[in-house]
C-alpha positions as a Markdown table, in Angstrom:
| # | Residue | x | y | z |
|---|---|---|---|---|
| 1 | Met | -31.3 | 46.5 | -3.7 |
| 2 | Leu | -33.5 | 45.2 | -0.9 |
| 3 | Asp | -36.2 | 47.5 | 0.6 |
| 4 | Gly | -34.6 | 50.0 | 3.0 |
| 5 | Glu | -30.9 | 49.1 | 2.0 |
| 6 | Phe | -28.5 | 51.9 | 1.0 |
| 7 | Pro | -25.8 | 51.5 | -1.7 |
| 8 | Pro | -22.4 | 50.9 | -0.3 |
| 9 | Gln | -20.3 | 53.7 | 0.7 |
| 10 | Asp | -16.4 | 53.9 | 0.2 |
| 11 | Asp | -16.0 | 53.2 | 4.1 |
| 12 | Asp | -18.4 | 50.3 | 3.9 |
| 13 | Ile | -16.3 | 48.6 | 1.1 |
| 14 | Arg | -13.2 | 49.1 | 3.1 |
| 15 | Leu | -14.8 | 47.5 | 6.2 |
| 16 | Arg | -16.0 | 44.5 | 4.3 |
| 17 | Ala | -12.6 | 44.0 | 2.6 |
| 18 | Arg | -10.8 | 43.5 | 5.9 |
| 19 | Pro | -9.4 | 40.1 | 6.4 |
| 20 | Gln | -11.4 | 37.9 | 8.8 |
| 21 | Leu | -10.0 | 37.2 | 12.2 |
| 22 | Arg | -8.6 | 33.6 | 12.6 |
| 23 | His | -10.3 | 31.4 | 15.0 |
| 24 | Ser | -8.6 | 29.2 | 17.4 |
| 25 | Ala | -9.0 | 25.4 | 17.1 |
| 26 | Trp | -11.2 | 25.4 | 20.2 |
| 27 | Ala | -13.5 | 28.1 | 18.8 |
| 28 | Lys | -13.8 | 26.2 | 15.5 |
| 29 | Ala | -14.6 | 22.9 | 17.5 |
| 30 | Lys | -17.4 | 24.9 | 19.4 |
| 31 | Leu | -18.9 | 26.3 | 16.2 |
| 32 | Arg | -18.7 | 22.9 | 14.6 |
| 33 | Leu | -20.5 | 21.4 | 17.6 |
| 34 | Leu | -23.2 | 24.2 | 17.5 |
| 35 | Glu | -23.8 | 23.5 | 13.7 |
| 36 | Tyr | -24.4 | 19.8 | 14.6 |
| 37 | Trp | -26.7 | 20.7 | 17.6 |
| 38 | Asp | -29.6 | 20.6 | 15.2 |
| 39 | Tyr | -28.9 | 16.8 | 14.4 |
| 40 | Pro | -29.0 | 15.0 | 17.9 |
| 41 | Pro | -27.1 | 11.9 | 16.8 |
| 42 | Ala | -24.2 | 13.8 | 15.4 |
| 43 | Ala | -24.3 | 16.2 | 18.5 |
| 44 | Leu | -24.1 | 13.1 | 20.6 |
| 45 | Phe | -21.2 | 11.6 | 18.6 |
| 46 | Trp | -19.2 | 14.8 | 19.1 |
| 47 | Leu | -19.9 | 15.1 | 22.7 |
| 48 | Ile | -18.8 | 11.4 | 23.3 |
| 49 | Leu | -15.8 | 11.8 | 21.1 |
| 50 | Thr | -14.7 | 15.1 | 22.9 |
| 51 | Ala | -15.3 | 13.5 | 26.5 |
| 52 | Gly | -13.5 | 10.4 | 25.4 |
| 53 | Thr | -10.6 | 12.4 | 24.1 |
| 54 | Ile | -10.3 | 14.4 | 27.3 |
| 55 | Ala | -10.6 | 11.3 | 29.5 |
| 56 | Ala | -7.8 | 9.5 | 27.4 |
| 57 | Leu | -5.5 | 12.6 | 27.6 |
| 58 | Lys | -6.0 | 12.9 | 31.5 |
| 59 | Ile | -5.2 | 9.1 | 31.9 |
| 60 | Ala | -2.1 | 9.5 | 29.8 |
| 61 | Gly | -1.1 | 12.4 | 32.0 |
| 62 | Leu | -1.1 | 15.0 | 29.2 |
């Protein structure tokens, strides 16, 4: 146990056993972009790719 930590109680175990909420594709993309933000070339790549995809969809009328 770490300093100041209490052993888990039954309620804590049930809370941790809950299934995780599913995230939308948009939320996953935002999280991925934030993960890459520490690496400027990768972040720039994703920003350009996203902007290009949005522009292509607008031009196609979708």
